[in-house]
Biopython code that builds the backbone (N, CA, C, O; Angstrom):
import numpy as np
from Bio.PDB.StructureBuilder import StructureBuilder

atoms = [
    (1, "MET", "N", (-31.203, -15.153, -53.006)),
    (1, "MET", "CA", (-31.819, -14.525, -51.849)),
    (1, "MET", "C", (-32.540, -13.268, -52.284)),
    (1, "MET", "O", (-32.064, -12.498, -53.119)),
    (2, "ASN", "N", (-33.661, -13.095, -51.709)),
    (2, "ASN", "CA", (-34.386, -11.879, -52.043)),
    (2, "ASN", "C", (-34.027, -10.784, -51.046)),
    (2, "ASN", "O", (-33.334, -11.022, -50.057)),
    (3, "LYS", "N", (-34.506, -9.601, -51.324)),
    (3, "LYS", "CA", (-34.154, -8.449, -50.495)),
    (3, "LYS", "C", (-34.714, -8.578, -49.086)),
    (3, "LYS", "O", (-34.095, -8.129, -48.122)),
    (4, "LYS", "N", (-35.885, -9.191, -48.970)),
    (4, "LYS", "CA", (-36.514, -9.324, -47.660)),
    (4, "LYS", "C", (-35.679, -10.226, -46.746)),
    (4, "LYS", "O", (-35.469, -9.902, -45.577)),
    (5, "ASN", "N", (-35.205, -11.348, -47.274)),
    (5, "ASN", "CA", (-34.383, -12.270, -46.486)),
    (5, "ASN", "C", (-33.032, -11.658, -46.134)),
    (5, "ASN", "O", (-32.549, -11.826, -45.014)),
    (6, "SER", "N", (-32.428, -10.964, -47.064)),
    (6, "SER", "CA", (-31.123, -10.358, -46.787)),
    (6, "SER", "C", (-31.254, -9.255, -45.738)),
    (6, "SER", "O", (-30.360, -9.075, -44.912)),
    (7, "LYS", "N", (-32.358, -8.521, -45.769)),
    (7, "LYS", "CA", (-32.572, -7.471, -44.769)),
    (7, "LYS", "C", (-32.796, -8.096, -43.391)),
    (7, "LYS", "O", (-32.309, -7.574, -42.388)),
    (8, "ALA", "N", (-33.528, -9.206, -43.337)),
    (8, "ALA", "CA", (-33.771, -9.891, -42.068)),
    (8, "ALA", "C", (-32.463, -10.428, -41.491)),
    (8, "ALA", "O", (-32.230, -10.347, -40.285)),
    (9, "ILE", "N", (-31.620, -10.972, -42.351)),
    (9, "ILE", "CA", (-30.326, -11.497, -41.896)),
    (9, "ILE", "C", (-29.441, -10.363, -41.396)),
    (9, "ILE", "O", (-28.789, -10.494, -40.360)),
    (10, "SER", "N", (-29.416, -9.263, -42.119)),
    (10, "SER", "CA", (-28.588, -8.133, -41.688)),
    (10, "SER", "C", (-29.115, -7.543, -40.386)),
    (10, "SER", "O", (-28.328, -7.107, -39.545)),
    (11, "ASN", "N", (-30.435, -7.522, -40.206)),
    (11, "ASN", "CA", (-30.992, -7.023, -38.946)),
    (11, "ASN", "C", (-30.614, -7.928, -37.776)),
    (11, "ASN", "O", (-30.309, -7.437, -36.690)),
    (12, "ARG", "N", (-30.632, -9.231, -37.986)),
    (12, "ARG", "CA", (-30.221, -10.165, -36.939)),
    (12, "ARG", "C", (-28.736, -9.987, -36.611)),
    (12, "ARG", "O", (-28.338, -9.994, -35.447)),
    (13, "PHE", "N", (-27.935, -9.830, -37.656)),
    (13, "PHE", "CA", (-26.493, -9.646, -37.466)),
    (13, "PHE", "C", (-26.219, -8.357, -36.687)),
    (13, "PHE", "O", (-25.437, -8.353, -35.736)),
    (14, "LEU", "N", (-26.866, -7.270, -37.097)),
    (14, "LEU", "CA", (-26.672, -6.001, -36.401)),
    (14, "LEU", "C", (-27.264, -6.044, -34.997)),
    (14, "LEU", "O", (-26.773, -5.365, -34.095)),
    (15, "GLY", "N", (-28.303, -6.829, -34.811)),
    (15, "GLY", "CA", (-28.914, -6.959, -33.498)),
    (15, "GLY", "C", (-27.984, -7.584, -32.478)),
    (15, "GLY", "O", (-28.125, -7.350, -31.278)),
    (16, "LEU", "N", (-27.032, -8.378, -32.949)),
    (16, "LEU", "CA", (-26.053, -8.950, -32.034)),
    (16, "LEU", "C", (-25.151, -7.873, -31.436)),
    (16, "LEU", "O", (-24.733, -7.979, -30.283)),
    (17, "PHE", "N", (-24.858, -6.853, -32.210)),
    (17, "PHE", "CA", (-23.946, -5.806, -31.767)),
    (17, "PHE", "C", (-24.655, -4.584, -31.209)),
    (17, "PHE", "O", (-24.154, -3.941, -30.287)),
    (18, "PHE", "N", (-25.795, -4.266, -31.749)),
    (18, "PHE", "CA", (-26.542, -3.090, -31.313)),
    (18, "PHE", "C", (-27.906, -3.541, -30.825)),
    (18, "PHE", "O", (-28.773, -3.902, -31.620)),
    (19, "ASN", "N", (-28.089, -3.517, -29.522)),
    (19, "ASN", "CA", (-29.363, -3.932, -28.959)),
    (19, "ASN", "C", (-30.304, -2.738, -29.006)),
    (19, "ASN", "O", (-30.062, -1.725, -28.348)),
    (20, "HIS", "N", (-31.344, -2.851, -29.757)),
    (20, "HIS", "CA", (-32.294, -1.751, -29.892)),
    (20, "HIS", "C", (-33.403, -1.835, -28.864)),
    (20, "HIS", "O", (-34.352, -1.053, -28.907)),
    (21, "ASN", "N", (-33.295, -2.767, -27.948)),
    (21, "ASN", "CA", (-34.285, -2.901, -26.895)),
    (21, "ASN", "C", (-33.968, -1.864, -25.822)),
    (21, "ASN", "O", (-32.886, -1.900, -25.236)),
    (22, "ASN", "N", (-34.875, -0.958, -25.560)),
    (22, "ASN", "CA", (-34.626, 0.113, -24.605)),
    (22, "ASN", "C", (-34.881, -0.316, -23.169)),
    (22, "ASN", "O", (-34.571, 0.435, -22.243)),
    (23, "LYS", "N", (-35.430, -1.489, -22.961)),
    (23, "LYS", "CA", (-35.681, -1.971, -21.611)),
    (23, "LYS", "C", (-34.370, -2.474, -21.006)),
    (23, "LYS", "O", (-33.522, -3.024, -21.707)),
    (24, "GLY", "N", (-34.219, -2.278, -19.703)),
    (24, "GLY", "CA", (-33.048, -2.812, -19.009)),
    (24, "GLY", "C", (-31.759, -2.101, -19.355)),
    (24, "GLY", "O", (-30.706, -2.736, -19.420)),
    (25, "GLN", "N", (-31.815, -0.807, -19.578)),
    (25, "GLN", "CA", (-30.609, -0.068, -19.938)),
    (25, "GLN", "C", (-29.749, 0.258, -18.716)),
    (25, "GLN", "O", (-28.571, 0.580, -18.870)),
    (26, "GLY", "N", (-30.308, 0.182, -17.512)),
    (26, "GLY", "CA", (-29.559, 0.527, -16.304)),
    (26, "GLY", "C", (-28.656, -0.600, -15.855)),
    (26, "GLY", "O", (-28.588, -1.660, -16.478)),
    (27, "PHE", "N", (-27.955, -0.341, -14.744)),
    (27, "PHE", "CA", (-27.084, -1.360, -14.173)),
    (27, "PHE", "C", (-27.924, -2.446, -13.520)),
    (27, "PHE", "O", (-28.990, -2.175, -12.968)),
    (28, "SER", "N", (-27.444, -3.652, -13.586)),
    (28, "SER", "CA", (-28.145, -4.737, -12.908)),
    (28, "SER", "C", (-27.800, -4.689, -11.421)),
    (28, "SER", "O", (-26.837, -4.037, -11.018)),
    (29, "LEU", "N", (-28.576, -5.369, -10.633)),
    (29, "LEU", "CA", (-28.355, -5.396, -9.192)),
    (29, "LEU", "C", (-27.014, -6.050, -8.861)),
    (29, "LEU", "O", (-26.351, -5.648, -7.905)),
    (30, "ASN", "N", (-26.616, -7.041, -9.630)),
    (30, "ASN", "CA", (-25.327, -7.709, -9.404)),
    (30, "ASN", "C", (-24.160, -6.748, -9.582)),
    (30, "ASN", "O", (-23.213, -6.769, -8.796)),
    (31, "VAL", "N", (-24.221, -5.913, -10.602)),
    (31, "VAL", "CA", (-23.140, -4.953, -10.853)),
    (31, "VAL", "C", (-23.043, -3.964, -9.702)),
    (31, "VAL", "O", (-21.942, -3.621, -9.271)),
    (32, "ILE", "N", (-24.169, -3.508, -9.208)),
    (32, "ILE", "CA", (-24.176, -2.550, -8.101)),
    (32, "ILE", "C", (-23.609, -3.193, -6.836)),
    (32, "ILE", "O", (-22.826, -2.563, -6.124)),
    (33, "ILE", "N", (-23.988, -4.420, -6.550)),
    (33, "ILE", "CA", (-23.490, -5.113, -5.360)),
    (33, "ILE", "C", (-21.982, -5.329, -5.452)),
    (33, "ILE", "O", (-21.267, -5.109, -4.475)),
    (34, "VAL", "N", (-21.498, -5.751, -6.596)),
    (34, "VAL", "CA", (-20.055, -5.967, -6.778)),
    (34, "VAL", "C", (-19.297, -4.651, -6.636)),
    (34, "VAL", "O", (-18.221, -4.622, -6.040)),
    (35, "ALA", "N", (-19.841, -3.566, -7.173)),
    (35, "ALA", "CA", (-19.178, -2.262, -7.066)),
    (35, "ALA", "C", (-19.102, -1.806, -5.610)),
    (35, "ALA", "O", (-18.074, -1.281, -5.182)),
    (36, "VAL", "N", (-20.167, -1.998, -4.853)),
    (36, "VAL", "CA", (-20.170, -1.607, -3.442)),
    (36, "VAL", "C", (-19.172, -2.450, -2.651)),
    (36, "VAL", "O", (-18.437, -1.919, -1.818)),
    (37, "LEU", "N", (-19.140, -3.750, -2.901)),
    (37, "LEU", "CA", (-18.175, -4.613, -2.212)),
    (37, "LEU", "C", (-16.737, -4.229, -2.552)),
    (37, "LEU", "O", (-15.876, -4.212, -1.672)),
    (38, "ALA", "N", (-16.475, -3.923, -3.807)),
    (38, "ALA", "CA", (-15.126, -3.504, -4.214)),
    (38, "ALA", "C", (-14.735, -2.207, -3.518)),
    (38, "ALA", "O", (-13.589, -2.050, -3.095)),
    (39, "LEU", "N", (-15.669, -1.287, -3.397)),
    (39, "LEU", "CA", (-15.390, -0.019, -2.725)),
    (39, "LEU", "C", (-15.089, -0.244, -1.245)),
    (39, "LEU", "O", (-14.171, 0.367, -0.698)),
    (40, "ILE", "N", (-15.850, -1.108, -0.604)),
    (40, "ILE", "CA", (-15.609, -1.412, 0.810)),
    (40, "ILE", "C", (-14.232, -2.045, 0.994)),
    (40, "ILE", "O", (-13.507, -1.689, 1.923)),
    (41, "ILE", "N", (-13.869, -2.969, 0.127)),
    (41, "ILE", "CA", (-12.562, -3.627, 0.216)),
    (41, "ILE", "C", (-11.434, -2.615, 0.018)),
    (41, "ILE", "O", (-10.428, -2.667, 0.727)),
    (42, "LEU", "N", (-11.588, -1.702, -0.928)),
    (42, "LEU", "CA", (-10.555, -0.686, -1.150)),
    (42, "LEU", "C", (-10.395, 0.224, 0.062)),
    (42, "LEU", "O", (-9.274, 0.586, 0.421)),
    (43, "VAL", "N", (-11.496, 0.593, 0.689)),
    (43, "VAL", "CA", (-11.423, 1.450, 1.877)),
    (43, "VAL", "C", (-10.724, 0.716, 3.018)),
    (43, "VAL", "O", (-9.887, 1.297, 3.709)),
    (44, "VAL", "N", (-11.060, -0.549, 3.217)),
    (44, "VAL", "CA", (-10.421, -1.334, 4.279)),
    (44, "VAL", "C", (-8.924, -1.472, 4.013)),
    (44, "VAL", "O", (-8.119, -1.322, 4.932)),
    (45, "LEU", "N", (-8.544, -1.755, 2.778)),
    (45, "LEU", "CA", (-7.119, -1.864, 2.445)),
    (45, "LEU", "C", (-6.392, -0.543, 2.675)),
    (45, "LEU", "O", (-5.268, -0.525, 3.178)),
    (46, "ALA", "N", (-7.033, 0.554, 2.309)),
    (46, "ALA", "CA", (-6.415, 1.870, 2.522)),
    (46, "ALA", "C", (-6.199, 2.117, 4.011)),
    (46, "ALA", "O", (-5.151, 2.626, 4.409)),
    (47, "LEU", "N", (-7.179, 1.763, 4.836)),
    (47, "LEU", "CA", (-7.027, 1.946, 6.280)),
    (47, "LEU", "C", (-5.922, 1.062, 6.845)),
    (47, "LEU", "O", (-5.163, 1.493, 7.713)),
    (48, "ILE", "N", (-5.831, -0.154, 6.362)),
    (48, "ILE", "CA", (-4.790, -1.068, 6.845)),
    (48, "ILE", "C", (-3.407, -0.526, 6.503)),
    (48, "ILE", "O", (-2.530, -0.458, 7.365)),
    (49, "PHE", "N", (-3.214, -0.140, 5.237)),
    (49, "PHE", "CA", (-1.899, 0.339, 4.828)),
    (49, "PHE", "C", (-1.561, 1.674, 5.471)),
    (49, "PHE", "O", (-0.395, 1.923, 5.777)),
    (50, "THR", "N", (-2.539, 2.537, 5.684)),
    (50, "THR", "CA", (-2.264, 3.815, 6.326)),
    (50, "THR", "C", (-1.849, 3.588, 7.771)),
    (50, "THR", "O", (-0.952, 4.264, 8.276)),
    (51, "GLY", "N", (-2.488, 2.653, 8.428)),
    (51, "GLY", "CA", (-2.109, 2.337, 9.804)),
    (51, "GLY", "C", (-0.719, 1.759, 9.887)),
    (51, "GLY", "O", (0.041, 2.104, 10.792)),
    (52, "LYS", "N", (-0.370, 0.886, 8.962)),
    (52, "LYS", "CA", (0.961, 0.286, 8.956)),
    (52, "LYS", "C", (2.024, 1.337, 8.681)),
    (52, "LYS", "O", (3.105, 1.299, 9.269)),
    (53, "ILE", "N", (1.727, 2.263, 7.803)),
    (53, "ILE", "CA", (2.695, 3.317, 7.492)),
    (53, "ILE", "C", (2.900, 4.211, 8.707)),
    (53, "ILE", "O", (4.022, 4.640, 8.975)),
    (54, "ALA", "N", (1.830, 4.497, 9.444)),
    (54, "ALA", "CA", (1.952, 5.326, 10.644)),
    (54, "ALA", "C", (2.814, 4.630, 11.693)),
    (54, "ALA", "O", (3.627, 5.276, 12.354)),
    (55, "ILE", "N", (2.643, 3.324, 11.850)),
    (55, "ILE", "CA", (3.462, 2.569, 12.801)),
    (55, "ILE", "C", (4.924, 2.592, 12.367)),
    (55, "ILE", "O", (5.816, 2.740, 13.202)),
    (56, "PHE", "N", (5.177, 2.448, 11.064)),
    (56, "PHE", "CA", (6.544, 2.484, 10.550)),
    (56, "PHE", "C", (7.177, 3.847, 10.808)),
    (56, "PHE", "O", (8.334, 3.921, 11.222)),
    (57, "GLN", "N", (6.435, 4.926, 10.570)),
    (57, "GLN", "CA", (6.971, 6.266, 10.784)),
    (57, "GLN", "C", (7.252, 6.510, 12.260)),
    (57, "GLN", "O", (8.218, 7.188, 12.609)),
    (58, "GLU", "N", (6.413, 5.961, 13.123)),
    (58, "GLU", "CA", (6.631, 6.107, 14.556)),
    (58, "GLU", "C", (7.940, 5.443, 14.968)),
    (58, "GLU", "O", (8.717, 6.026, 15.724)),
    (59, "GLY", "N", (8.192, 4.234, 14.481)),
    (59, "GLY", "CA", (9.430, 3.524, 14.794)),
    (59, "GLY", "C", (10.647, 4.232, 14.230)),
    (59, "GLY", "O", (11.690, 4.289, 14.881)),
    (60, "THR", "N", (10.524, 4.767, 13.036)),
    (60, "THR", "CA", (11.629, 5.496, 12.423)),
    (60, "THR", "C", (11.924, 6.765, 13.208)),
    (60, "THR", "O", (13.085, 7.141, 13.366)),
    (61, "GLY", "N", (10.888, 7.422, 13.698)),
    (61, "GLY", "CA", (11.060, 8.633, 14.504)),
    (61, "GLY", "C", (11.813, 8.344, 15.788)),
    (61, "GLY", "O", (12.674, 9.126, 16.190)),
    (62, "GLU", "N", (11.500, 7.223, 16.440)),
    (62, "GLU", "CA", (12.207, 6.836, 17.659)),
    (62, "GLU", "C", (13.681, 6.574, 17.364)),
    (62, "GLU", "O", (14.551, 6.945, 18.150)),
    (63, "ALA", "N", (13.954, 5.940, 16.243)),
    (63, "ALA", "CA", (15.345, 5.653, 15.878)),
    (63, "ALA", "C", (16.102, 6.949, 15.607)),
    (63, "ALA", "O", (17.266, 7.075, 15.987)),
    (64, "LYS", "N", (15.456, 7.909, 14.955)),
    (64, "LYS", "CA", (16.121, 9.189, 14.681)),
    (64, "LYS", "C", (16.414, 9.927, 15.980)),
    (64, "LYS", "O", (17.471, 10.543, 16.116)),
    (65, "THR", "N", (15.492, 9.873, 16.934)),
    (65, "THR", "CA", (15.706, 10.526, 18.222)),
    (65, "THR", "C", (16.880, 9.891, 18.955)),
    (65, "THR", "O", (17.738, 10.591, 19.493)),
    (66, "GLU", "N", (16.912, 8.574, 18.974)),
    (66, "GLU", "CA", (18.009, 7.866, 19.641)),
    (66, "GLU", "C", (19.338, 8.158, 18.947)),
    (66, "GLU", "O", (20.359, 8.334, 19.612)),
    (67, "LEU", "N", (19.329, 8.210, 17.618)),
    (67, "LEU", "CA", (20.546, 8.505, 16.869)),
    (67, "LEU", "C", (21.033, 9.920, 17.171)),
    (67, "LEU", "O", (22.237, 10.145, 17.291)),
    (68, "SER", "N", (20.123, 10.865, 17.294)),
    (68, "SER", "CA", (20.508, 12.239, 17.634)),
    (68, "SER", "C", (21.120, 12.297, 19.026)),
    (68, "SER", "O", (22.090, 13.021, 19.249)),
    (69, "THR", "N", (20.560, 11.539, 19.959)),
    (69, "THR", "CA", (21.109, 11.492, 21.315)),
    (69, "THR", "C", (22.527, 10.934, 21.300)),
    (69, "THR", "O", (23.411, 11.449, 21.985)),
    (70, "ILE", "N", (22.737, 9.897, 20.529)),
    (70, "ILE", "CA", (24.073, 9.297, 20.443)),
    (70, "ILE", "C", (25.040, 10.251, 19.740)),
    (70, "ILE", "O", (26.214, 10.306, 20.108)),
    (71, "LYS", "N", (24.579, 10.999, 18.744)),
    (71, "LYS", "CA", (25.447, 11.945, 18.030)),
    (71, "LYS", "C", (25.968, 13.026, 18.967)),
    (71, "LYS", "O", (27.112, 13.462, 18.842)),
    (72, "VAL", "N", (25.125, 13.461, 19.908)),
    (72, "VAL", "CA", (25.558, 14.477, 20.862)),
    (72, "VAL", "C", (26.720, 13.936, 21.687)),
    (72, "VAL", "O", (27.662, 14.666, 21.996)),
    (73, "ALA", "N", (26.652, 12.660, 22.042)),
    (73, "ALA", "CA", (27.720, 12.045, 22.830)),
    (73, "ALA", "C", (29.000, 11.853, 22.009)),
    (73, "ALA", "O", (30.089, 11.777, 22.578)),
    (74, "TYR", "N", (28.879, 11.772, 20.674)),
    (74, "TYR", "CA", (30.057, 11.583, 19.820)),
    (74, "TYR", "C", (31.014, 12.758, 19.903)),
    (74, "TYR", "O", (32.232, 12.577, 19.887)),
    (75, "GLY", "N", (30.475, 13.937, 19.990)),
    (75, "GLY", "CA", (31.310, 15.123, 19.876)),
    (75, "GLY", "C", (31.638, 15.354, 18.411)),
    (75, "GLY", "O", (30.744, 15.269, 17.569)),
    (76, "PRO", "N", (32.890, 15.644, 18.079)),
    (76, "PRO", "CA", (33.232, 15.918, 16.681)),
    (76, "PRO", "C", (33.304, 14.661, 15.809)),
    (76, "PRO", "O", (33.321, 14.771, 14.583)),
    (77, "CYS", "N", (33.347, 13.476, 16.413)),
    (77, "CYS", "CA", (33.474, 12.237, 15.648)),
    (77, "CYS", "C", (32.087, 11.657, 15.372)),
    (77, "CYS", "O", (31.381, 11.269, 16.302)),
    (78, "HIS", "N", (31.696, 11.598, 14.101)),
    (78, "HIS", "CA", (30.385, 11.065, 13.719)),
    (78, "HIS", "C", (30.563, 9.894, 12.759)),
    (78, "HIS", "O", (31.508, 9.880, 11.970)),
    (79, "PRO", "N", (29.660, 8.905, 12.818)),
    (79, "PRO", "CA", (29.739, 7.796, 11.855)),
    (79, "PRO", "C", (29.265, 8.241, 10.479)),
    (79, "PRO", "O", (28.656, 9.300, 10.326)),
    (80, "GLY", "N", (29.552, 7.422, 9.492)),
    (80, "GLY", "CA", (29.121, 7.726, 8.130)),
    (80, "GLY", "C", (27.623, 7.520, 7.955)),
    (80, "GLY", "O", (26.939, 7.008, 8.841)),
    (81, "ALA", "N", (27.137, 7.928, 6.805)),
    (81, "ALA", "CA", (25.705, 7.826, 6.515)),
    (81, "ALA", "C", (25.237, 6.374, 6.460)),
    (81, "ALA", "O", (24.115, 6.066, 6.861)),
    (82, "SER", "N", (26.096, 5.483, 5.965)),
    (82, "SER", "CA", (25.700, 4.072, 5.876)),
    (82, "SER", "C", (25.539, 3.455, 7.261)),
    (82, "SER", "O", (24.645, 2.637, 7.480)),
    (83, "VAL", "N", (26.407, 3.848, 8.200)),
    (83, "VAL", "CA", (26.300, 3.336, 9.569)),
    (83, "VAL", "C", (25.015, 3.851, 10.213)),
    (83, "VAL", "O", (24.330, 3.109, 10.918)),
    (84, "GLU", "N", (24.687, 5.125, 9.971)),
    (84, "GLU", "CA", (23.452, 5.689, 10.512)),
    (84, "GLU", "C", (22.228, 4.986, 9.937)),
    (84, "GLU", "O", (21.273, 4.695, 10.657)),
    (85, "SER", "N", (22.265, 4.719, 8.651)),
    (85, "SER", "CA", (21.145, 4.033, 8.005)),
    (85, "SER", "C", (20.972, 2.623, 8.563)),
    (85, "SER", "O", (19.853, 2.178, 8.820)),
    (86, "THR", "N", (22.095, 1.925, 8.746)),
    (86, "THR", "CA", (22.044, 0.580, 9.322)),
    (86, "THR", "C", (21.486, 0.631, 10.738)),
    (86, "THR", "O", (20.671, -0.206, 11.127)),
    (87, "PHE", "N", (21.936, 1.626, 11.505)),
    (87, "PHE", "CA", (21.443, 1.766, 12.876)),
    (87, "PHE", "C", (19.936, 1.979, 12.890)),
    (87, "PHE", "O", (19.223, 1.340, 13.663)),
    (88, "ARG", "N", (19.447, 2.878, 12.035)),
    (88, "ARG", "CA", (18.004, 3.155, 11.993)),
    (88, "ARG", "C", (17.202, 1.900, 11.677)),
    (88, "ARG", "O", (16.201, 1.608, 12.332)),
    (89, "SER", "N", (17.655, 1.158, 10.660)),
    (89, "SER", "CA", (16.898, -0.035, 10.267)),
    (89, "SER", "C", (16.953, -1.115, 11.347)),
    (89, "SER", "O", (15.941, -1.758, 11.627)),
    (90, "GLU", "N", (18.127, -1.321, 11.958)),
    (90, "GLU", "CA", (18.238, -2.328, 13.017)),
    (90, "GLU", "C", (17.458, -1.915, 14.260)),
    (90, "GLU", "O", (16.834, -2.751, 14.914)),
    (91, "TYR", "N", (17.494, -0.627, 14.583)),
    (91, "TYR", "CA", (16.764, -0.137, 15.757)),
    (91, "TYR", "C", (15.262, -0.290, 15.550)),
    (91, "TYR", "O", (14.546, -0.709, 16.460)),
    (92, "SER", "N", (14.789, 0.045, 14.363)),
    (92, "SER", "CA", (13.359, -0.086, 14.076)),
    (92, "SER", "C", (12.924, -1.545, 14.119)),
    (92, "SER", "O", (11.866, -1.868, 14.660)),
    (93, "ALA", "N", (13.747, -2.430, 13.542)),
    (93, "ALA", "CA", (13.411, -3.857, 13.556)),
    (93, "ALA", "C", (13.401, -4.394, 14.983)),
    (93, "ALA", "O", (12.527, -5.180, 15.348)),
    (94, "ALA", "N", (14.361, -3.974, 15.780)),
    (94, "ALA", "CA", (14.424, -4.435, 17.163)),
    (94, "ALA", "C", (13.261, -3.872, 17.972)),
    (94, "ALA", "O", (12.731, -4.559, 18.846)),
    (95, "SER", "N", (12.857, -2.640, 17.697)),
    (95, "SER", "CA", (11.732, -2.043, 18.406)),
    (95, "SER", "C", (10.441, -2.760, 18.071)),
    (95, "SER", "O", (9.577, -2.936, 18.931)),
    (96, "LYS", "N", (10.311, -3.174, 16.822)),
    (96, "LYS", "CA", (9.106, -3.900, 16.423)),
    (96, "LYS", "C", (9.007, -5.213, 17.177)),
    (96, "LYS", "O", (7.919, -5.627, 17.577)),
    (97, "LEU", "N", (10.122, -5.852, 17.368)),
    (97, "LEU", "CA", (10.134, -7.127, 18.075)),
    (97, "LEU", "C", (10.089, -6.931, 19.588)),
    (97, "LEU", "O", (9.928, -7.892, 20.340)),
    (98, "GLU", "N", (10.230, -5.687, 20.027)),
    (98, "GLU", "CA", (10.243, -5.334, 21.444)),
    (98, "GLU", "C", (11.289, -6.144, 22.204)),
    (98, "GLU", "O", (11.041, -6.657, 23.295)),
    (99, "ASN", "N", (12.459, -6.240, 21.592)),
    (99, "ASN", "CA", (13.551, -6.984, 22.207)),
    (99, "ASN", "C", (14.599, -5.980, 22.666)),
    (99, "ASN", "O", (15.322, -5.419, 21.843)),
    (100, "ILE", "N", (14.689, -5.752, 23.957)),
    (100, "ILE", "CA", (15.584, -4.740, 24.513)),
    (100, "ILE", "C", (17.044, -5.091, 24.249)),
    (100, "ILE", "O", (17.859, -4.196, 24.024)),
    (101, "GLN", "N", (17.384, -6.352, 24.273)),
    (101, "GLN", "CA", (18.766, -6.760, 24.054)),
    (101, "GLN", "C", (19.225, -6.378, 22.649)),
    (101, "GLN", "O", (20.355, -5.920, 22.476)),
    (102, "GLU", "N", (18.369, -6.560, 21.648)),
    (102, "GLU", "CA", (18.740, -6.193, 20.279)),
    (102, "GLU", "C", (18.897, -4.681, 20.145)),
    (102, "GLU", "O", (19.766, -4.210, 19.410)),
    (103, "VAL", "N", (18.065, -3.922, 20.848)),
    (103, "VAL", "CA", (18.184, -2.463, 20.818)),
    (103, "VAL", "C", (19.513, -2.052, 21.430)),
    (103, "VAL", "O", (20.210, -1.197, 20.883)),
    (104, "ASN", "N", (19.869, -2.651, 22.555)),
    (104, "ASN", "CA", (21.146, -2.321, 23.199)),
    (104, "ASN", "C", (22.331, -2.712, 22.326)),
    (104, "ASN", "O", (23.338, -2.004, 22.300)),
    (105, "THR", "N", (22.225, -3.838, 21.605)),
    (105, "THR", "CA", (23.285, -4.254, 20.690)),
    (105, "THR", "C", (23.444, -3.240, 19.564)),
    (105, "THR", "O", (24.564, -2.900, 19.183)),
    (106, "ALA", "N", (22.328, -2.761, 19.033)),
    (106, "ALA", "CA", (22.384, -1.760, 17.964)),
    (106, "ALA", "C", (23.002, -0.464, 18.473)),
    (106, "ALA", "O", (23.765, 0.183, 17.756)),
    (107, "LYS", "N", (22.676, -0.081, 19.710)),
    (107, "LYS", "CA", (23.262, 1.132, 20.295)),
    (107, "LYS", "C", (24.773, 0.963, 20.479)),
    (107, "LYS", "O", (25.548, 1.872, 20.183)),
    (108, "ALA", "N", (25.180, -0.213, 20.971)),
    (108, "ALA", "CA", (26.607, -0.464, 21.199)),
    (108, "ALA", "C", (27.384, -0.439, 19.885)),
    (108, "ALA", "O", (28.489, 0.099, 19.828)),
    (109, "GLU", "N", (26.813, -1.016, 18.834)),
    (109, "GLU", "CA", (27.479, -0.997, 17.531)),
    (109, "GLU", "C", (27.599, 0.423, 17.000)),
    (109, "GLU", "O", (28.606, 0.775, 16.386)),
    (110, "ALA", "N", (26.588, 1.231, 17.232)),
    (110, "ALA", "CA", (26.639, 2.617, 16.762)),
    (110, "ALA", "C", (27.680, 3.408, 17.537)),
    (110, "ALA", "O", (28.343, 4.280, 16.975)),
    (111, "ARG", "N", (27.827, 3.112, 18.817)),
    (111, "ARG", "CA", (28.823, 3.829, 19.630)),
    (111, "ARG", "C", (30.250, 3.425, 19.259)),
    (111, "ARG", "O", (31.171, 4.236, 19.356)),
    (112, "ARG", "N", (30.436, 2.164, 18.832)),
    (112, "ARG", "CA", (31.760, 1.696, 18.427)),
    (112, "ARG", "C", (32.218, 2.325, 17.113)),
    (112, "ARG", "O", (33.417, 2.453, 16.869)),
    (113, "ALA", "N", (31.277, 2.714, 16.278)),
    (113, "ALA", "CA", (31.622, 3.213, 14.943)),
    (113, "ALA", "C", (32.230, 4.572, 14.953)),
    (113, "ALA", "O", (32.565, 5.106, 13.896)),
]
sb = StructureBuilder()
sb.init_structure("model")
sb.init_model(0)
sb.init_chain("A")
sb.init_seg("    ")
for serial, (resi, resn, name, xyz) in enumerate(atoms, 1):
    if name == "N":
        sb.init_residue(resn, " ", resi, " ")
    sb.init_atom(name, np.array(xyz, "f"), 0.0, 1.0, " ", f" {name:<3s}", serial, name[0])
structure = sb.get_structure()
């Protein structure tokens, strides 16, 4: 092989890795569209999860209020932390289902403890 052929081969090889063409250096339209769609999807997901978290906190707040009301009625006798935790979770689940009977059952169990 002569020097001219070896230089041409090396230029082709390097051309695969280093594109010396200065045209088209920016982002393609497809990349921009995909990036915008991904951003929109992330914003929608953030709004969905933030809304769900707010609903969860609202239900937990109602359970804490009800538990405080029941604690006042206890007087010096209070249930343990595990019973309170169970009450909160059952009350929140029952509130989500909007089932008054389940809420009353959870209240009765908390009063028995």
